[in-house]
PALUM-504999 format. One record per residue: x, z, y of N, C-alpha, C in turn; residue in three letters. Coordinates in Angstrom, 2 decimals, m for minus. Layout:
n.xx, n.zz, n.yy, ca.xx, ca.zz, ca.yy, c.xx, c.zz, c.yy, type
X, Z, Y, X, Z, Y, X, Z, Y, ALA
...
# end
This chain:
n.xx, n.zz, n.yy, ca.xx, ca.zz, ca.yy, c.xx, c.zz, c.yy, type
0.85, 0.00, m1.18, 0.00, 0.00, 0.00, 0.89, 0.00, 1.23, UNK
0.41, m0.65, 2.29, 1.17, m0.71, 3.53, 1.37, 0.67, 4.12, UNK
2.50, 0.89, 4.81, 2.70, 2.17, 5.47, 1.65, 2.37, 6.56, UNK
1.32, 3.62, 6.81, 0.32, 3.95, 7.82, 0.86, 3.68, 9.21, UNK
0.10, 2.95, 10.05, 0.55, 2.77, 11.42, 0.43, 4.07, 12.21, UNK
m0.51, 4.92, 11.85, m0.68, 6.24, 12.42, m1.67, 6.97, 11.53, UNK
m1.72, 8.32, 11.59, m2.62, 9.05, 10.70, m4.08, 8.73, 10.99, UNK
m4.83, 8.47, 9.93, m6.26, 8.17, 10.06, m7.03, 8.92, 8.99, UNK
m8.32, 9.06, 9.23, m9.25, 9.64, 8.26, m10.26, 8.57, 7.86, UNK
m10.69, 8.63, 6.62, m11.80, 7.81, 6.15, m12.98, 8.76, 6.04, UNK
m14.09, 8.41, 6.63, m15.25, 9.28, 6.58, m16.51, 8.49, 6.27, UNK
m17.36, 9.01, 5.38, m18.66, 8.37, 5.22, m19.44, 8.57, 6.52, UNK
m20.20, 7.57, 6.92, m20.99, 7.70, 8.14, m22.18, 8.60, 7.84, UNK
m22.29, 9.68, 8.59, m23.46, 10.55, 8.49, m24.15, 10.68, 9.84, UNK
m23.41, 10.51, 10.92, m23.98, 10.55, 12.26, m24.11, 9.12, 12.76, UNK
m25.34, 8.65, 12.81, m25.58, 7.27, 13.20, m26.05, 7.16, 14.64, UNK
m25.67, 8.11, 15.49, m26.02, 8.01, 16.90, m25.46, 6.70, 17.43, UNK
m26.32, 5.89, 17.99, m25.89, 4.56, 18.43, m24.78, 4.61, 19.45, UNK
m24.78, 5.60, 20.32, m23.72, 5.70, 21.33, m22.35, 5.90, 20.72, UNK
m22.31, 6.51, 19.54, m21.04, 6.76, 18.86, m20.30, 5.46, 18.55, UNK
m21.03, 4.39, 18.28, m20.43, 3.12, 17.89, m20.35, 2.11, 19.03, UNK
m20.88, 2.49, 20.19, m20.93, 1.55, 21.30, m19.58, 0.93, 21.65, UNK
m18.48, 1.70, 21.64, m17.21, 1.08, 22.01, m16.61, 0.17, 20.94, UNK
m17.17, 0.14, 19.72, m16.58, m0.67, 18.65, m16.74, m2.15, 18.96, UNK
m15.64, m2.89, 18.85, m15.67, m4.34, 19.05, m14.61, m4.98, 18.17, UNK
m15.07, m5.83, 17.25, m14.16, m6.55, 16.35, m14.16, m8.05, 16.65, UNK
m14.69, m8.43, 17.79, m14.79, m9.84, 18.21, m15.78, m10.65, 17.38, UNK
m16.73, m9.97, 16.73, m17.77, m10.67, 15.98, m19.07, m9.90, 16.21, UNK
m20.01, m10.50, 16.92, m21.24, m9.81, 17.29, m22.03, m9.32, 16.09, UNK
m22.08, m10.12, 15.03, m22.83, m9.72, 13.84, m22.24, m8.43, 13.24, UNK
m20.93, m8.38, 13.16, m20.27, m7.20, 12.58, m20.37, m6.00, 13.53, UNK
m20.27, m6.23, 14.83, m20.43, m5.15, 15.81, m21.84, m4.57, 15.74, UNK
m22.82, m5.46, 15.70, m24.22, m5.03, 15.71, m24.62, m4.28, 14.46, UNK
m23.91, m4.47, 13.37, m24.19, m3.72, 12.15, m24.14, m2.21, 12.44, UNK
m23.18, m1.80, 13.26, m23.10, m0.40, 13.66, m23.97, m0.12, 14.88, UNK
m23.83, m0.94, 15.90, m24.44, m0.66, 17.21, m25.96, m0.69, 17.21, UNK
m26.56, m1.53, 16.38, m28.02, m1.67, 16.37, m28.69, m0.88, 15.26, UNK
m27.93, m0.06, 14.58, m28.52, 0.84, 13.59, m28.76, 0.24, 12.22, UNK
m28.23, m0.95, 11.96, m28.42, m1.55, 10.63, m27.71, m0.70, 9.57, UNK
m26.50, m0.23, 9.89, m25.77, 0.65, 8.96, m26.61, 1.89, 8.65, UNK
m27.26, 2.42, 9.67, m28.11, 3.60, 9.50, m29.26, 3.31, 8.55, UNK
m29.95, 2.19, 8.76, m31.08, 1.83, 7.89, m30.62, 1.61, 6.46, UNK
m29.50, 0.93, 6.28, m28.99, 0.70, 4.92, m28.58, 2.01, 4.25, UNK
m28.02, 2.93, 5.02, m27.63, 4.23, 4.49, m28.87, 5.01, 4.05, UNK
m29.86, 5.10, 4.92, m31.08, 5.85, 4.61, m31.82, 5.26, 3.42, UNK
m31.73, 3.95, 3.25, m32.42, 3.27, 2.14, m31.60, 3.25, 0.86, UNK
m30.42, 3.86, 0.89, m29.50, 3.86, m0.25, m29.08, 2.45, m0.66, UNK
m29.03, 1.53, 0.30, m28.59, 0.17, 0.00, m27.08, 0.07, m0.02, UNK
m26.43, 0.66, 0.99, m24.97, 0.60, 1.03, m24.43, 1.67, 1.96, UNK
m23.58, 2.55, 1.43, m22.94, 3.53, 2.30, m21.92, 2.82, 3.19, UNK
m21.65, 3.42, 4.31, m20.68, 2.86, 5.25, m19.55, 3.88, 5.42, UNK
m18.34, 3.43, 5.18, m17.16, 4.27, 5.34, m16.45, 3.82, 6.59, UNK
m16.17, 4.77, 7.50, m15.48, 4.42, 8.74, m14.06, 4.95, 8.72, UNK
m13.23, 4.33, 9.51, m11.86, 4.81, 9.66, m11.69, 5.19, 11.13, UNK
m11.24, 6.41, 11.35, m11.07, 6.95, 12.71, m9.70, 7.61, 12.81, UNK
m9.18, 7.78, 14.04, m7.93, 8.52, 14.19, m8.10, 9.93, 13.63, UNK
m7.07, 10.47, 13.03, m7.13, 11.80, 12.43, m7.53, 12.83, 13.48, UNK
m8.42, 13.73, 13.10, m8.89, 14.83, 13.94, m9.67, 14.36, 15.15, UNK
m10.24, 13.17, 15.09, m11.09, 12.68, 16.17, m12.34, 12.07, 15.59, UNK
m13.42, 12.13, 16.35, m14.66, 11.48, 15.91, m14.75, 10.06, 16.43, UNK
m14.08, 9.76, 17.52, m14.13, 8.42, 18.09, m12.74, 8.02, 18.50, UNK
m12.45, 6.80, 18.66, m13.31, 5.66, 18.40, m13.25, 5.25, 16.93, UNK
m14.25, 4.52, 16.51, m14.23, 3.94, 15.17, m13.22, 2.81, 15.20, UNK
m12.27, 2.85, 14.30, m11.24, 1.81, 14.22, m11.64, 0.68, 13.29, UNK
m12.48, 0.99, 12.32, m12.95, m0.01, 11.37, m13.96, 0.60, 10.44, UNK
m14.60, m0.25, 9.66, m15.58, 0.24, 8.69, m15.70, m0.74, 7.53, UNK
m16.27, m0.23, 6.44, m16.56, m1.04, 5.27, m17.85, m0.53, 4.63, UNK
m18.67, m1.44, 4.16, m19.86, m1.05, 3.41, m19.80, m1.71, 2.04, UNK
m20.20, m0.96, 1.03, m20.05, m1.40, m0.35, m21.32, m1.08, m1.12, UNK
m21.68, m1.96, m2.05, m22.82, m1.70, m2.91, m22.60, m2.36, m4.27, UNK
m23.49, m2.08, m5.19, m23.43, m2.72, m6.51, m24.10, m4.08, m6.41, UNK
m23.66, m4.99, m7.25, m24.25, m6.31, m7.29, m24.00, m6.91, m8.66, UNK
m24.34, m8.17, m8.82, m24.05, m8.88, m10.06, m23.92, m10.37, m9.75, UNK
m23.27, m11.06, m10.65, m23.18, m12.51, m10.57, m23.60, m13.06, m11.92, UNK
m24.16, m14.25, m11.91, m24.50, m14.93, m13.15, m23.22, m15.51, m13.72, UNK
m23.12, m15.58, m15.03, m21.90, m16.06, m15.68, m21.48, m17.43, m15.18, UNK
m22.39, m18.36, m14.99, m22.02, m19.70, m14.56, m22.01, m19.89, m13.06, UNK
m22.35, m18.85, m12.29, m22.40, m18.98, m10.84, m21.76, m17.76, m10.21, UNK
m20.58, m17.81, m9.80, m19.71, m18.97, m9.69, m18.96, m19.23, m10.99, UNK
m18.55, m20.45, m11.22, m17.79, m20.76, m12.43, m16.35, m20.29, m12.28, UNK
m16.11, m19.05, m12.59, m14.77, m18.48, m12.44, m14.15, m18.28, m13.82, UNK
m12.90, m18.69, m13.98, m12.25, m18.49, m15.29, m12.25, m17.03, m15.72, UNK
m12.20, m16.11, m14.75, m12.16, m14.68, m15.09, m13.48, m14.19, m15.69, UNK
m14.54, m14.97, m15.53, m15.85, m14.53, m15.99, m16.35, m15.26, m17.23, UNK
m15.57, m16.17, m17.79, m16.06, m17.00, m18.89, m16.22, m16.25, m20.20, UNK
m15.50, m15.16, m20.40, m15.58, m14.47, m21.69, m16.67, m13.39, m21.73, UNK
m17.49, m13.30, m20.69, m18.55, m12.30, m20.66, m19.85, m12.87, m21.23, UNK
m20.78, m11.99, m21.63, m22.06, m12.45, m22.17, m22.87, m13.23, m21.12, UNK
m23.91, m13.90, m21.60, m24.75, m14.73, m20.73, m25.86, m13.92, m20.06, UNK
m25.51, m12.90, m19.35, m26.47, m12.17, m18.52, m25.73, m11.71, m17.27, UNK
m26.45, m11.21, m16.26, m25.78, m10.85, m15.01, m24.59, m9.92, m15.24, UNK
m23.49, m10.27, m14.59, m22.23, m9.54, m14.75, m22.07, m8.59, m13.57, UNK
m21.90, m7.28, m13.83, m21.82, m6.32, m12.73, m20.52, m6.46, m11.94, UNK
m20.66, m6.43, m10.62, m19.53, m6.46, m9.70, m19.83, m5.50, m8.56, UNK
m18.82, m5.22, m7.78, m18.97, m4.43, m6.56, m18.94, m5.40, m5.39, UNK
m19.86, m5.23, m4.46, m19.99, m6.12, m3.32, m19.51, m5.44, m2.04, UNK
m18.55, m6.06, m1.38, m18.20, m5.62, m0.02, m19.14, m6.39, 0.89, UNK
m20.09, m5.67, 1.46, m21.07, m6.31, 2.33, m20.53, m6.54, 3.73, UNK
m19.77, m5.60, 4.22, m19.19, m5.67, 5.57, m17.82, m5.03, 5.56, UNK
m16.90, m5.64, 6.28, m15.59, m5.04, 6.53, m15.16, m5.54, 7.90, UNK
m14.90, m4.60, 8.80, m14.51, m4.98, 10.16, m13.49, m3.98, 10.69, UNK
m12.56, m4.49, 11.50, m11.55, m3.67, 12.15, m11.62, m3.97, 13.64, UNK
m11.54, m2.93, 14.45, m11.55, m3.07, 15.90, m10.52, m4.10, 16.35, UNK
m10.89, m4.91, 17.35, m9.99, m5.98, 17.79, m8.64, m5.45, 18.27, UNK
m8.58, m4.24, 18.80, m7.28, m3.71, 19.26, m6.44, m3.18, 18.10, UNK
m7.04, m3.05, 16.91, m6.31, m2.53, 15.75, m6.03, m3.60, 14.70, UNK
m6.55, m4.81, 14.90, m6.36, m5.87, 13.91, m4.87, m6.19, 13.75, UNK
m4.48, m6.47, 12.51, m3.09, m6.79, 12.21, m2.21, m5.59, 11.97, UNK
m2.79, m4.39, 11.93, m2.01, m3.16, 11.72, m2.19, m2.57, 10.32, UNK
m2.85, m3.29, 9.43, m3.00, m2.83, 8.06, m4.23, m2.01, 7.77, UNK
m5.11, m1.82, 8.75, m6.29, m0.98, 8.52, m7.31, m1.65, 7.61, UNK
m7.47, m2.96, 7.73, m8.38, m3.67, 6.83, m7.92, m3.56, 5.39, UNK
m6.63, m3.70, 5.17, m6.06, m3.55, 3.82, m6.26, m2.13, 3.31, UNK
m6.13, m1.15, 4.18, m6.35, 0.24, 3.77, m7.80, 0.48, 3.38, UNK
m8.73, m0.14, 4.09, m10.14, m0.03, 3.70, m10.36, m0.67, 2.33, UNK
m9.77, m1.84, 2.11, m9.87, m2.48, 0.79, m9.29, m1.59, m0.30, UNK
m8.11, m1.04, m0.06, m7.46, m0.19, m1.06, m8.31, 1.03, m1.38, UNK
m8.99, 1.55, m0.39, m9.89, 2.69, m0.61, m11.00, 2.30, m1.59, UNK
m11.57, 1.12, m1.39, m12.62, 0.63, m2.28, m12.04, 0.34, m3.67, UNK
m10.87, m0.30, m3.72, m10.25, m0.61, m5.01, m9.98, 0.68, m5.80, UNK
m9.46, 1.70, m5.14, m9.15, 2.94, m5.84, m10.44, 3.63, m6.32, UNK
m11.49, 3.61, m5.50, m12.77, 4.21, m5.92, m13.33, 3.45, m7.12, UNK
m13.22, 2.14, m7.10, m13.69, 1.35, m8.24, m12.87, 1.67, m9.49, UNK
m11.57, 1.73, m9.32, m10.68, 2.06, m10.44, m11.11, 3.40, m11.07, UNK
m11.28, 4.41, m10.24, m11.67, 5.73, m10.75, m13.02, 5.67, m11.47, UNK
m13.98, 4.97, m10.89, m15.32, 4.87, m11.50, m15.30, 4.15, m12.83, UNK
m14.54, 3.07, m12.91, m14.51, 2.27, m14.14, m13.73, 2.98, m15.24, UNK
m12.54, 3.49, m14.94, m11.76, 4.12, m16.02, m12.39, 5.41, m16.51, UNK
m13.22, 6.05, m15.68, m13.91, 7.27, m16.10, m15.31, 6.98, m16.63, UNK
m15.61, 5.70, m16.85, m16.90, 5.28, m17.40, m18.10, 5.75, m16.57, UNK
m17.94, 5.77, m15.26, m19.05, 6.15, m14.37, m19.88, 4.94, m13.98, UNK
m19.27, 3.75, m14.04, m20.03, 2.54, m13.73, m19.32, 1.34, m14.34, UNK
m20.09, 0.29, m14.56, m19.51, m0.96, m15.03, m19.38, m1.93, m13.88, UNK
m18.24, m2.56, m13.79, m18.00, m3.57, m12.77, m16.73, m4.30, m13.16, UNK
m16.76, m5.63, m13.12, m15.60, m6.40, m13.56, m14.69, m6.83, m12.41, UNK
m15.14, m6.57, m11.17, m14.33, m6.95, m10.02, m15.10, m6.73, m8.73, UNK
m14.55, m7.25, m7.66, m15.14, m7.09, m6.33, m15.41, m8.48, m5.76, UNK
m16.59, m8.64, m5.17, m16.93, m9.88, m4.49, m17.21, m9.60, m3.02, UNK
m17.12, m10.64, m2.24, m17.53, m10.59, m0.84, m17.93, m11.98, m0.42, UNK
m18.63, m12.07, 0.66, m19.02, m13.36, 1.22, m18.35, m13.47, 2.58, UNK
m17.20, m14.15, 2.60, m16.41, m14.28, 3.83, m17.19, m15.11, 4.85, UNK
m17.34, m14.55, 6.06, m18.22, m15.17, 7.06, m17.55, m16.26, 7.89, UNK
m16.21, m16.29, 7.89, m15.52, m17.33, 8.66, m14.11, m17.50, 8.09, UNK
m13.35, m18.43, 8.67, m12.02, m18.72, 8.14, m11.08, m17.53, 8.28, UNK
m11.22, m16.74, 9.35, m10.38, m15.54, 9.49, m10.62, m14.58, 8.33, UNK
m11.88, m14.43, 7.93, m12.19, m13.56, 6.80, m11.62, m14.13, 5.50, UNK
m11.75, m15.44, 5.30, m11.17, m16.08, 4.11, m9.67, m15.83, 4.07, UNK
m8.99, m16.02, 5.20, m7.54, m15.80, 5.26, m7.18, m14.35, 4.93, UNK
m7.94, m13.40, 5.48, m7.68, m11.98, 5.21, m7.84, m11.67, 3.72, UNK
m8.97, m12.06, 3.15, m9.21, m11.75, 1.74, m8.23, m12.49, 0.84, UNK
m7.87, m13.71, 1.19, m6.89, m14.46, 0.39, m5.54, m13.75, 0.37, UNK
m5.13, m13.19, 1.49, m3.87, m12.42, 1.55, m3.92, m11.19, 0.66, UNK
m5.13, m10.76, 0.35, m5.32, m9.57, m0.49, m5.80, m9.94, m1.88, UNK
m5.43, m11.15, m2.35, m5.61, m11.62, m3.72, m7.04, m11.98, m4.12, UNK
m7.95, m12.14, m3.17, m9.27, m12.67, m3.49, m9.16, m14.17, m3.62, UNK
m10.01, m14.74, m4.47, m10.06, m16.19, m4.65, m11.43, m16.70, m4.20, UNK
m11.45, m17.84, m3.53, m12.72, m18.46, m3.15, m13.37, m19.00, m4.42, UNK
m14.62, m18.60, m4.66, m15.34, m19.07, m5.84, m16.26, m20.23, m5.49, UNK
m16.96, m20.13, m4.39, m17.75, m21.26, m3.93, m18.10, m21.08, m2.47, UNK
m18.52, m22.14, m1.88, m18.87, m22.13, m0.47, m18.61, m23.47, 0.16, UNK
m17.86, m24.33, m0.54, m17.58, m25.66, 0.00, m16.95, m25.59, 1.38, UNK
m17.44, m26.42, 2.27, m16.93, m26.44, 3.63, m17.71, m25.52, 4.56, UNK
m18.76, m24.91, 4.06, m19.61, m24.07, 4.90, m19.32, m22.59, 4.64, UNK
m19.87, m21.76, 5.49, m19.74, m20.31, 5.35, m21.13, m19.72, 5.20, UNK
m21.25, m18.60, 4.51, m20.17, m17.78, 3.95, m19.61, m18.38, 2.66, UNK
m18.40, m17.94, 2.34, m17.73, m18.35, 1.11, m17.64, m17.13, 0.19, UNK
m18.16, m17.28, m1.02, m18.08, m16.21, m2.01, m16.65, m16.11, m2.50, UNK
m16.10, m14.88, m2.47, m14.73, m14.63, m2.91, m14.75, m13.50, m3.94, UNK
m13.75, m13.51, m4.82, m13.73, m12.58, m5.96, m12.31, m12.13, m6.24, UNK
m12.18, m10.87, m6.62, m10.92, m10.34, m7.15, m11.27, m9.56, m8.42, UNK
m10.67, m9.92, m9.56, m10.96, m9.19, m10.80, m10.31, m7.81, m10.79, UNK
m10.93, m6.88, m11.49, m10.36, m5.53, m11.59, m8.89, m5.56, m12.00, UNK
m8.56, m6.40, m12.95, m7.19, m6.42, m13.49, m6.15, m6.56, m12.38, UNK
m6.45, m7.35, m11.37, m5.49, m7.59, m10.30, m5.13, m6.30, m9.57, UNK
m6.14, m5.54, m9.16, m5.82, m4.31, m8.43, m5.62, m3.11, m9.34, UNK
m6.16, m3.14, m10.56, m5.86, m2.05, m11.49, m4.36, m2.03, m11.80, UNK
m3.78, m3.22, m12.03, m2.33, m3.29, m12.28, m1.53, m2.71, m11.13, UNK
m1.95, m3.03, m9.90, m1.25, m2.51, m8.72, m1.37, m1.00, m8.60, UNK
m2.52, m0.45, m8.98, m2.73, 1.00, m8.91, m1.93, 1.70, m10.01, UNK
m1.94, 1.14, m11.21, m1.25, 1.78, m12.34, 0.28, 1.59, m12.29, UNK
0.74, 0.54, m11.64, 2.18, 0.24, m11.57, 2.59, m0.01, m10.12, UNK
2.60, 1.04, m9.30, 2.86, 0.84, m7.86, 4.22, 0.28, m7.54, UNK
# end
């Protein structure tokens, strides 16, 4: 894992006061509004997807970045990924990164990768302890910057053609090996 640029805390979002997220800006209105307009709050209350934020250590603000994760599945033939060909012909469980954003002033400092690693480690713990089944992590990259970020972190584009979003996938084996053999 990349060295820490400065000490940070990862916290599940429990206080969804809209003013708390007002200063967050990642240069993408859709991702900003997920926090600012209360969508994260609605998803949390509905048990759709928890939101994990990253903040400076011992501070409540500003939010430096966030990630939301939920359970999902893919059909064996959609997307046609070599990593999925040996599974049965029914929906294959995966973990979905629904949102991942880093504040524009913090981009390029490794915080997005740290959010990913947090999810990878949680998945690793859940799978090896038989708490849940999941063969990997998927996301739907919303633009080329997102594709570039996920590609640098070993995700592969599964489908999307020339349009966005592009479905991307990383099998457990890829990050399990990194966790077990640092």
